[in-house]
N, C-alpha and C positions, 0 to 999 in steps of 0.2 A: 533400595526398598527395605523398610523395616521388616525383619523376619517375623517378629511377633504379629504384626498386622497381617501378614500372609496366612497365618494360621487360622484367621477368622473368616477367610473367604474361599470360594471355590475357584472359578475362573477369574483371572485378573480383571476382566472387563466389568466385574461387579463394581470396581472402583475407578479404574483407569484403563487407557488403551486407545485403540483406533478402530472405528467401525466404518465400513464403506457402504454408501447408499447411492441410489439413482433416483432422481426426481421423475415423477409421472404426471403428465398433463401440462397444459399451458405452454408458454414460450420457453420454460425451463426444462421441458420434457427431455429426458435422457441424460441430463447433466450428472456427472459423477462427482460425489462429495466424500471427503474423508473427515469424519467427526472425531476430534481428539479431546481426551480428558486426561488430566494428570493426577487426579485423585486428591488434589489440594484446593479445588475450587476453580481452576482454570480450564476453560473449554473454548475450543475454536473449530472452525470448519475450513477446510482447504478445498477449493474448487478446481478439480483436475482439468476440467475443460476450459478453464479461464486462467491460463498461465500459472496454475498452482498458487493462485492468490488466496488470501484469507478473507472469506466472504462474511464470516461472523466471528465475533470475539465476545466472551463474557467472563466475568470473575465473580465467584460466589453468588451466582444467579442474577447478576446485574449486567445488562447489555452495555457494551462499550461502543459499538460501531453504528454508523448510519447506513440504512438500507433504502435505496431510492425507490420511488413509486413504481418504477418499471418492474421490480421484483427480479427474479432470476430470468435470464435470457440466454439461450444457447448461442454459440458463436455464429451459427448460420444467419442470425438476425442482424449481424454487424453491418453497418453502412459506413463505408470509409470516406464518403464525400462530406466535405465541410464539417458541420457539427453533428453529423449522423451518429457519432459515438454516444451522444446523450440518449438516444432512443433505446439502446440495448445495454447500457452500462448500469448495473445495479449498485455500483460503487462498493457497498459492503465495507468491512473494516479496512481492507487494503486492496488497491488495484494497481498493477504495474503499468506505467505509461512509458512508451518508447517503441522499439529500441533505436530507431533511426530518426524519429521526430517526437517532440513533446510540445504541448501548448496549443495555442490558437492555430486554426487552419492557415496555411501559407503556401506560397510558391517559392521553391528553392531549387536551384541547379536543374531546372527543367522538370521538376516533379510537383504535382499537386498533392499537398500533404493535409490530411484530415486531422481533426482535433485529437491530440494525445496519442496518436499512433495505433498500431494494431496489436501490440503486445498483450494487453489485457483481454483480448478476444481470441488468443491463440491457444489451442489445446496442448496439453503435455502429450508428447509421443510415448513416453514411458514414465510411469510413476509407481512407486512402491514405498512401503513403510517397514521399519524395523524398530525393535525395542530391546533395551537391556535394563539393568537395575537402576540406571541413572537417568536415561533419556529415551524419548521417542524421537525418531528421525523420519522425516518424509523426504524422499529423493525424487526429483522430477527433471526430465529433459524436455526442453521446448525449443523448437526449430523456427527461427525467424528468417525466411528465405524465399527467393523466387528466381526464376530464370532471368538472366541479364540484370540482376538486382543484388541486394545484400544477401549474404549467407552467414548468418550468425547462429551459433548454438549456445543456448543458455542452460546451465546446469544449476538447479536450485536445491538447496538443502534447508529444510525448516526443522529446527531442533527445539524440543520442549522438555524442560527439566521435570523429573518426577520428584525432586526434592525441594525445588523452589518454584515460585510462580514467574518463570521467565521463558521467553521465546527468543530464538535467534533466527534470522533469515540471511542466508549467504547465497549470492549469485556469482557464478563464474561464467563469463561470456567470452567465447572464442570466435574469432573470424576464420571460418573454414573456407572462405572464398579466396579470390585472387585480386580483389580490389580494396583499396583504402575506403573505409565506410564510416559515415558519421555514427557516433554512439551517444545517444541521449537516453537517460533513464531517470524516472521519478517514481518514488515510492509514495503513492497518493493514499495516505492513511486518513481515515475519515471518522472523526469523533461524533457520536450521536447520543440521543437521549436514552436513558436518564443520566449517563455520565455527563452529558452536555446539557446544561440549562443555565438560567440567569444567575444561579448561585455558584457555578463552576469557577475554579481558580485556574487561570492559564499562566504558566511559568516557562517562558522560553529564554534560555540563558545566552542570548545573542549579544554581540558587541555593536551591531548596527542594524537599524530597521529602516527599510526603504519602501515607501508606498509605490505600488505598481503604476498608478495613474493619479490624475487630479482628484477623482472621486475618492480613492483610498486616502489621499493626502488630507481630505477634510476630516477623516476619522483617525488620523495618526495618533493624536493624544490619547485615544481610547482603543488602540489596536488590540489590547489584551482584555478588554471588557466584553463579557458575554451578556447579551440582552435576550429578552423573550422573542418568540417568532413575530416577524413584522410582515404586513401585507406589502407585496410588490417590492421587497427588499432587493437592492442591487448589490451584487457581490463586491467584496473588498479583498484585495490581495496585498500581502506585505512580504518583502524579500528580506530574510534575516541572514546576516553574515556572522561567523564565529571565528575568533582569533585562536581559541584554544579548543577544549572538548565540546563536542556537539551534544546538547541536551535540551529536550523539550518535555515539559510535564503538563498534565491536566489533572485536576483533583476535584472530586465532588464531596464537599464537606458534609452534606446531608447524609451521605452513605459511608463516609470515611473510606472511599475507594478512589483509585486513580491509576494513571499510566505514566511511565517514564520511557522516553524514546532516546536511545543513545546511538550515535553515529560518528564517523571520522570526517570532520569538515575539510580535511585536506583532500579527501577522495570524493565525498559527496559535498561539494563546495557551494551548493545553492540550497536554501531551505525556504519553501513557500508556505506561508500561513494563508489559508483560504478561509475567509470569514463570510459565511453564507447563512444569514439569520432569517431566512424566509419561512413562510407558512408551508409546511410539508416538505420544504427544502431547507431543513434546519441542520446544519452540519458545520463543523470546524475542521478543515483540512490541516494536518501537520505533516509536511511533505519534504523529506530530504531527497536530494537529487544532485545530478551533475549539470543541471541546466535550469533556466528560468522558464516561465510559461508564455513568453511573448513570441514564440515561433522559431523554427530553425533558421529562417532567413535573417531574423534579427540577431540570433546567436552568431551566425556567420559574419554578419556585418560588424558586430562588436568584437570579433576576434576571439570569441569564447567557445566556439563550437569545437567539441572534442571528436577525435577519430580513433578507430582501431585498425591496425595494420593487418595484412594477411598473416594468418597463423599466430597472431598475438592473442593473449588472454588477459582479461581484466577482471578483478574481483571487487565485489561490493558487499557490505554487511550492515545490517540493522539489528539492534538488540532492544527487546521490549521487556519491561518489568512491571508487574502489577504491584501497586503500592497502596498502603493503608494509612499513610501519613505523609505530609510534606516535610 
């Protein structure tokens, strides 16, 4: 922190810091939120009761994320059957999918698995923030567990620089149970208006682009083209593979603002581009993960399903940078 700047302010929250709030009324009643500002134009909201996910992100007053028509919904409204996830998921800038299943509903190893898993609807058991002259850090512990089922402990740290417009998200996941457990995680990051519109430039530095299905194949030549909202648009998904560094960017030339997403493709070895150009469902998902979205049963059949051993710990990291040029 610049000492000269400190001489001009009273409490640091005049410019930067973290404020805790609770929502009142509606389906979001009681949800605990941490609103973070770094004093350089970067602002975001961490939803403590939703896996400490980032529900809102903006830079210099411009919104970056998509917020679904559902709005905020408390975890109690979660429906784990089939596609019930869609009824209570606000998406927001980032929602965690997993941790034992991701993607379409499926039947696997005797389990009925709902869309995208329970992670994003699981409240943090313990969450707190700290700040020094360089960074704001939010620490959260989220338990994904049940009797006769998986027992995973997720420790998340979200760091925000006070000197640069950067955020890092680090997850350490430990198997505190006694059984080998499937481990699937997807960082479902959702770009929204006005960062996203028909003038946006999408730059994904992948070495291979695979359409998820025949419908997506029809638009393969224009996978990176953003179009205006379309009536009854059918989603398209593309699977990107990276031989070297993982990097995806989106830039809005009208406002000279954008976002860069960095990740290690050796660890997060699947990247899903979710292209949803619908009316009021207008969103571009840029989603690093360790799995695709076709269900745990298919991951297992393909030999791609990953596991975590008892007492084993695995780490994942995403870095975000607000950019003002490509």
